[in-house]
C-alpha positions in Angstrom: 46.2 -50.4 -79.5 47.1 -48.1 -76.7 49.6 -49.0 -74.0 48.5 -48.1 -70.5 51.0 -48.5 -67.8 49.8 -48.6 -64.2 52.6 -47.9 -62.0 52.6 -48.1 -58.2 56.1 -47.0 -57.1 57.1 -47.1 -53.5 59.7 -44.4 -53.6 58.8 -42.1 -56.5 56.2 -39.5 -55.9 52.9 -39.4 -58.0 50.1 -36.9 -58.1 46.9 -37.8 -56.2 45.2 -37.7 -59.6 47.5 -40.3 -61.1 47.3 -42.5 -58.0 43.5 -42.4 -58.2 43.5 -43.1 -62.0 45.8 -46.1 -61.5 43.8 -47.5 -58.6 40.6 -47.3 -60.6 42.0 -49.0 -63.6 43.6 -51.7 -61.5 40.2 -52.4 -59.8 38.3 -52.3 -63.2 40.7 -54.8 -64.8 41.1 -56.8 -61.6 44.9 -56.8 -61.7 46.1 -59.2 -59.1 49.7 -59.8 -60.0 52.5 -58.3 -62.1 53.1 -58.2 -65.0 49.4 -58.2 -66.2 48.6 -57.4 -69.8 45.0 -56.7 -70.7 43.6 -56.4 -74.3 40.6 -54.1 -74.5 38.6 -52.2 -76.9 37.5 -48.5 -76.2 33.7 -48.2 -76.6 31.9 -44.9 -76.7 28.9 -44.9 -74.3 25.5 -43.2 -74.9 26.8 -40.4 -72.6 29.8 -39.8 -74.9 32.2 -41.2 -72.5 34.7 -44.0 -73.3 34.4 -47.4 -71.6 36.4 -50.5 -72.0 35.3 -53.9 -73.4 37.8 -56.4 -72.0 39.0 -58.9 -74.6 41.2 -61.0 -72.4 44.4 -60.9 -70.4 47.8 -62.5 -70.0 50.9 -62.1 -68.0 54.3 -63.8 -67.8 54.4 -66.8 -70.2 57.3 -69.2 -70.2 58.8 -69.8 -73.6 59.9 -66.4 -74.6 58.4 -63.7 -76.8 57.2 -65.9 -79.6 55.1 -67.9 -77.2 53.8 -64.8 -75.5 52.9 -63.2 -78.9 51.1 -66.4 -80.1 48.8 -66.2 -77.0 48.3 -62.4 -77.5 47.4 -62.9 -81.1 44.8 -65.5 -80.1 43.1 -63.0 -77.7 43.1 -60.2 -80.3 41.7 -62.5 -83.1 38.7 -63.4 -80.9 37.4 -59.8 -80.9 
């Protein structure tokens, strides 16, 4: 698993390259609110590039870490 953080700071500067990368990933994963956590597999395409296969997503879950982890594990086990 690889953690990817997409950050959209209002006051801290970011390079144009990082801004574009974050915007592209935000659009691909259809992030609409924060926090959003996506589980995905990296898949190599015929062209040798890496693409993502989305497994599922979650965000804030009431009930604490154990409840969140239970949901996350269910998403991972479906893959």
